[in-house]
ROPA-62878 format. One line per field, with one value per residue: x, y negated, z negated of N, C-alpha, C in turn; residue number from 0; residue in three letters. Coordinates in steps of 0.05 Angstrom, whole numbers. Layout:
BEGIN
nu: (X	...);
nv: (Y	...);
nw: (Z	...);
cau: (X	...);
cav: (Y	...);
caw: (Z	...);
cu: (X	...);
cv: (Y	...);
cw: (Z	...);
k: (NUM	...);
r: (ALA	...);
***
This chain:
BEGIN
nu: (1871	1892	1954	1993	2009	2068	2134	2145	2187	2234	2224	2181	2123	2083	2016	1969	1938	1899	1840	1826	1872	1939	1959	1997	2029	1979	1958	1924	1943	1928	1949	2004	2066	2130	2165	2207	2248	2258	2230	2175	2152	2105	2053	2083	2110	2091	2029	2014	2043	2055	2073	2121	2185	2255	2266	2230	2252	2300	2288	2279	2331	2360	2353	2390	2387	2398	2367	2313	2244	2193	2128	2077	2022	1959	1978	2039	2084	2137	2185	2209	2263	2311	2306	2301	2352	2385	2380	2402	2455	2476	2489	2448	2399	2337	2270	2211	2142	2072	2034	2012	2044	2093	2087	2086	2136	2171	2160	2182	2237	2251	2243	2284	2326	2348	2371	2324	2280	2216	2177	2113	2061	1996	1950	1896	1827);
nv: (-2108	-2094	-2096	-2051	-2066	-2103	-2125	-2192	-2223	-2227	-2258	-2285	-2247	-2203	-2197	-2179	-2159	-2168	-2174	-2225	-2252	-2263	-2253	-2287	-2300	-2314	-2346	-2354	-2342	-2358	-2361	-2345	-2333	-2343	-2305	-2304	-2283	-2331	-2370	-2397	-2404	-2439	-2435	-2412	-2408	-2364	-2342	-2293	-2228	-2226	-2275	-2282	-2309	-2325	-2373	-2370	-2329	-2352	-2386	-2349	-2326	-2369	-2366	-2333	-2274	-2204	-2168	-2170	-2165	-2154	-2167	-2151	-2161	-2126	-2081	-2047	-2082	-2090	-2142	-2176	-2141	-2172	-2211	-2181	-2153	-2197	-2215	-2171	-2173	-2213	-2189	-2177	-2136	-2113	-2097	-2073	-2074	-2060	-2113	-2102	-2058	-2084	-2122	-2088	-2063	-2108	-2123	-2079	-2081	-2133	-2128	-2094	-2128	-2142	-2184	-2206	-2226	-2239	-2241	-2254	-2241	-2261	-2274	-2284	-2299);
nw: (-1885	-1948	-1980	-2021	-2089	-2098	-2115	-2113	-2126	-2099	-2056	-2003	-1994	-1957	-1970	-1949	-1888	-1830	-1786	-1802	-1812	-1839	-1904	-1950	-2009	-2032	-1994	-1932	-1866	-1800	-1750	-1707	-1740	-1772	-1818	-1873	-1929	-1957	-1931	-1893	-1830	-1799	-1748	-1705	-1640	-1597	-1573	-1557	-1543	-1490	-1473	-1498	-1505	-1496	-1526	-1568	-1599	-1612	-1654	-1695	-1697	-1717	-1770	-1789	-1794	-1811	-1787	-1743	-1747	-1705	-1696	-1653	-1646	-1640	-1615	-1598	-1561	-1519	-1513	-1453	-1422	-1416	-1455	-1502	-1503	-1504	-1557	-1584	-1565	-1596	-1642	-1677	-1704	-1675	-1684	-1656	-1663	-1676	-1707	-1759	-1776	-1774	-1815	-1861	-1856	-1859	-1913	-1941	-1926	-1943	-1998	-2010	-2009	-1961	-1907	-1872	-1820	-1798	-1741	-1729	-1690	-1681	-1650	-1659	-1652);
cau: (1881	1907	1977	1998	2024	2097	2148	2151	2208	2256	2216	2154	2114	2057	1997	1948	1937	1874	1829	1823	1898	1960	1958	2024	2028	1952	1950	1918	1953	1911	1963	2030	2085	2156	2167	2233	2246	2258	2218	2152	2150	2077	2047	2104	2102	2076	2002	2012	2069	2059	2087	2145	2209	2280	2265	2216	2270	2321	2278	2285	2360	2370	2350	2413	2379	2411	2347	2287	2221	2175	2101	2066	1993	1946	1993	2068	2091	2164	2191	2224	2290	2332	2302	2308	2380	2398	2382	2421	2482	2484	2495	2425	2380	2309	2251	2186	2120	2047	2037	2008	2068	2114	2083	2094	2165	2183	2159	2202	2264	2254	2245	2310	2346	2359	2367	2304	2262	2194	2161	2088	2042	1969	1931	1868	1809);
cav: (-2087	-2105	-2079	-2043	-2085	-2102	-2146	-2214	-2240	-2230	-2277	-2284	-2220	-2201	-2185	-2167	-2164	-2158	-2192	-2252	-2265	-2252	-2265	-2289	-2317	-2323	-2365	-2340	-2354	-2349	-2363	-2332	-2345	-2330	-2301	-2295	-2283	-2357	-2390	-2391	-2423	-2437	-2441	-2404	-2411	-2346	-2334	-2264	-2217	-2230	-2301	-2283	-2318	-2329	-2396	-2361	-2314	-2371	-2395	-2327	-2323	-2392	-2359	-2315	-2248	-2180	-2154	-2183	-2148	-2168	-2156	-2161	-2160	-2100	-2059	-2051	-2092	-2098	-2166	-2170	-2130	-2192	-2224	-2161	-2149	-2222	-2215	-2150	-2182	-2230	-2173	-2176	-2115	-2121	-2075	-2083	-2056	-2076	-2132	-2089	-2043	-2104	-2133	-2068	-2060	-2132	-2121	-2060	-2092	-2156	-2118	-2081	-2149	-2146	-2209	-2199	-2246	-2226	-2258	-2241	-2252	-2254	-2275	-2284	-2319);
caw: (-1902	-1971	-1985	-2049	-2105	-2095	-2129	-2095	-2138	-2080	-2034	-1992	-1990	-1944	-1989	-1934	-1859	-1817	-1766	-1813	-1813	-1856	-1931	-1962	-2032	-2036	-1972	-1908	-1841	-1778	-1725	-1707	-1758	-1779	-1847	-1884	-1958	-1969	-1913	-1876	-1807	-1790	-1720	-1688	-1612	-1580	-1580	-1551	-1536	-1462	-1468	-1514	-1489	-1511	-1545	-1591	-1615	-1622	-1680	-1714	-1700	-1732	-1799	-1795	-1805	-1803	-1772	-1736	-1744	-1687	-1694	-1627	-1645	-1646	-1603	-1594	-1534	-1519	-1497	-1429	-1429	-1419	-1481	-1523	-1503	-1512	-1586	-1592	-1559	-1618	-1666	-1695	-1696	-1670	-1684	-1645	-1671	-1679	-1729	-1784	-1783	-1779	-1842	-1880	-1853	-1871	-1942	-1951	-1922	-1961	-2026	-2012	-2009	-1934	-1893	-1851	-1811	-1783	-1723	-1730	-1671	-1689	-1627	-1669	-1640);
cu: (1898	1930	1979	2013	2054	2109	2156	2173	2231	2249	2188	2147	2087	2038	1975	1949	1911	1864	1827	1850	1918	1959	1986	2021	2000	1942	1946	1928	1937	1924	1991	2050	2111	2157	2195	2231	2244	2244	2194	2152	2122	2075	2071	2094	2084	2049	1996	2040	2076	2075	2113	2170	2233	2279	2249	2234	2294	2313	2283	2315	2372	2368	2373	2405	2398	2393	2323	2266	2200	2149	2086	2036	1982	1961	2022	2072	2119	2168	2206	2252	2311	2330	2310	2338	2396	2400	2403	2450	2493	2490	2473	2407	2352	2292	2224	2164	2094	2049	2032	2032	2091	2112	2093	2124	2180	2183	2180	2230	2270	2258	2271	2333	2359	2354	2349	2288	2241	2180	2135	2068	2014	1950	1902	1852	1791);
cv: (-2100	-2085	-2073	-2065	-2081	-2126	-2168	-2232	-2244	-2250	-2273	-2256	-2220	-2185	-2171	-2175	-2153	-2178	-2221	-2266	-2250	-2267	-2263	-2309	-2329	-2341	-2349	-2356	-2341	-2353	-2350	-2347	-2329	-2328	-2291	-2296	-2311	-2379	-2379	-2413	-2419	-2444	-2436	-2401	-2390	-2340	-2305	-2255	-2222	-2256	-2304	-2289	-2321	-2351	-2388	-2345	-2330	-2381	-2374	-2324	-2345	-2386	-2340	-2288	-2226	-2165	-2171	-2162	-2164	-2154	-2169	-2160	-2133	-2076	-2067	-2059	-2102	-2124	-2158	-2160	-2151	-2207	-2205	-2157	-2174	-2224	-2195	-2158	-2201	-2215	-2171	-2153	-2126	-2096	-2086	-2063	-2073	-2092	-2120	-2074	-2062	-2116	-2113	-2064	-2084	-2130	-2102	-2071	-2115	-2147	-2104	-2102	-2153	-2174	-2204	-2223	-2232	-2248	-2243	-2255	-2242	-2253	-2273	-2305	-2332);
cw: (-1924	-1976	-2015	-2063	-2101	-2109	-2109	-2106	-2120	-2057	-2026	-1985	-1976	-1962	-1974	-1905	-1848	-1797	-1776	-1817	-1831	-1882	-1943	-1985	-2037	-2014	-1947	-1883	-1818	-1751	-1729	-1725	-1760	-1809	-1854	-1914	-1969	-1952	-1898	-1855	-1795	-1760	-1702	-1659	-1598	-1590	-1574	-1543	-1506	-1456	-1484	-1497	-1508	-1532	-1570	-1610	-1625	-1650	-1702	-1718	-1717	-1762	-1808	-1807	-1796	-1783	-1767	-1733	-1728	-1686	-1670	-1624	-1652	-1635	-1600	-1565	-1535	-1503	-1472	-1437	-1433	-1445	-1504	-1525	-1511	-1542	-1595	-1587	-1580	-1644	-1686	-1685	-1692	-1669	-1675	-1652	-1672	-1705	-1756	-1794	-1789	-1807	-1864	-1880	-1865	-1901	-1954	-1949	-1940	-1989	-2031	-2012	-1982	-1923	-1869	-1845	-1794	-1766	-1719	-1712	-1678	-1665	-1635	-1655	-1661);
k: (0	1	2	3	4	5	6	7	8	9	10	11	12	13	14	15	16	17	18	19	20	21	22	23	24	25	26	27	28	29	30	31	32	33	34	35	36	37	38	39	40	41	42	43	44	45	46	47	48	49	50	51	52	53	54	55	56	57	58	59	60	61	62	63	64	65	66	67	68	69	70	71	72	73	74	75	76	77	78	79	80	81	82	83	84	85	86	87	88	89	90	91	92	93	94	95	96	97	98	99	100	101	102	103	104	105	106	107	108	109	110	111	112	113	114	115	116	117	118	119	120	121	122	123	124);
r: (MET	ARG	PHE	ALA	GLU	ALA	ASP	ASP	SER	SER	GLY	HIS	LEU	VAL	GLU	GLY	TYR	GLY	PRO	GLU	GLY	ILE	LEU	VAL	GLY	GLY	ARG	ARG	PHE	ARG	SER	SER	LEU	ILE	LEU	ALA	PRO	ASP	ARG	ILE	VAL	GLU	ASP	TRP	GLY	PRO	SER	SER	ALA	ALA	VAL	LEU	ALA	ARG	GLU	HIS	LEU	GLU	THR	LEU	LEU	ALA	LEU	ASP	PRO	GLN	LEU	ILE	VAL	LEU	GLY	THR	GLY	ASP	THR	GLN	VAL	PHE	PRO	PRO	PRO	GLU	VAL	TYR	PHE	TRP	VAL	MET	GLU	ARG	GLY	VAL	GLY	ILE	GLU	VAL	MET	ASP	THR	GLY	ALA	ALA	CYS	ARG	THR	TYR	ASN	ILE	LEU	MET	SER	GLU	GLY	ARG	ARG	VAL	ALA	ALA	GLY	LEU	ILE	LEU	GLY	LEU	THR);
***
């Protein structure tokens, strides 16, 4: 799915998402990644939401976001409660949704100038 035109002057913007990967800045990513306005972390650890662990979210927290948007693949899958609450105890919000919704939400928050980091799990074969 190609997203509507948006202003990417504030940072990295998701241009499209689908079975073929995530399109950012004209480049297609085919494995899980972290996206922040000023940074792309390729080949982020989890291949599926089922294996999501604290160390995966430590990488997101290191970016000092106000909010983490977690895309868990084709469906919304919450991380284990101890992992989810561990993030919240650090004063960082976390929103969990399917990866398509996470891409759209990240774009909106980034364009508003929010300090957002998105962990986007693809699980593509």
